[in-house]
N, C-alpha and C positions, 0 to 999 in steps of 0.2 A: 592735837586737833583732829588728826585722822582717827585716833581711838575713840574720841568723843563722838564723832560723826558716825563711826561704825556702831557705837552703842545706840545712838538715836535710830539707826537703821534697824537694829535688832528689836527695838521697842515698837516697831511698826506692827508686830504681832501682839495683839492685846493679851493673848493667853500668857505670854512670857512675863509681861508686866504684872498681870494678876497673880501668877504663881509666886513671883518674887515678893510682892507686897503681902500676900497671904502668909508666906513663909516668915517674914519679919514679924507680923502680928502674932502668929502662933508661937514663935520663938520665946516670946515673953512668958508663956505659960507652960512650955514643954522643953525640958533640958535637952532631949534628943534632937529636937528641931533646932534649938539654939546652937547645939554643937555642929549640926550639918550646915547651918547658915554661917557660922564662924569659919568652918573649914572652906566653904566656897569663897567667902570674902578674903580669907588668907591667900587662897590660890589666885584670885583675881588681883590682889595687891602685888603678889610676887610676879605675876605675868606682866602687869603694867610697869612695875619697877624694873624688871629685867629689860623691857623694851625701851624704857626711857632713861633709866638711871637718875630719875628725878629725886630731889631732896624730899624728906618727909613732909614738909609744909606744902610742897607742890602736889604731892600725892594726896594729901588730905583735901586740898582744894578740888582736885580732879574728881575724887569720889563724892565730895559734897555737891559738886555741880551735877553729877550723875543722879544723886538722890533727889535733888531739886527737879531735874527733868522728869523723874518718876512721878513726883507729886503733881507737877504741872500737867503731865499727860493724863494721870488718873482723874484729875478734876476738870480736865478739858479747859484749862485756863485760857487758851488761845481764843476760845469762843466768847469770853467775857469782855465786852466792849466798854471797859471802864479804865480810866487812867491808872489806877493802882494795879490792875491786872496786866495791862499792856506794858507797864514799867519793867516787868520781868523779862521782856524780850529785847534783845539788842538789835543793832543795825545790820547784823549778818543775816541776810535773807535766807541763806541756805539752812542755817539752824532754825530760824523761825518757821520756814516751810516744813522742815522735818517735824517740829513740834506740832504744827497745825495738822499734819498728817496723822500723828500719833493720837491727837484728840479725836480725829475722825474715826480712827480705827477702834478706839475704845467706845465711841458712840455707836458704831455699827453693831457691836455685840450686846448693847444694852437694850432695855425695853423701849421701843420707839414711842410708847405712850408717855414716858417720863420726860419732863422738861429738863433742859441742860443749862439753866441760867443760874446766876449767883444772886 
């Protein structure tokens, strides 16, 4: 839980989120970028596994949740006031508030003339 919350805190910087997502997109077309992303992911996996000694299934779930947080922040899902969108948020207000702040951070760097609705 602490690692997940620390990750949400890191994603308060929209530049970090954008660099990460751009890297993943570029990796599909560039073997060097793919290798760099693989190396980074490998190091993150090892770091998290050494800290937790979690089973592989738990590790996959942890990283899957992190990627879901990336997508939710990138598309500012917290601002979509519809049941399907809000169903992604749990009862933990701390996580929900962190995700809300992430959406605000990504909006702050966007073109203010562009709408942010789904």
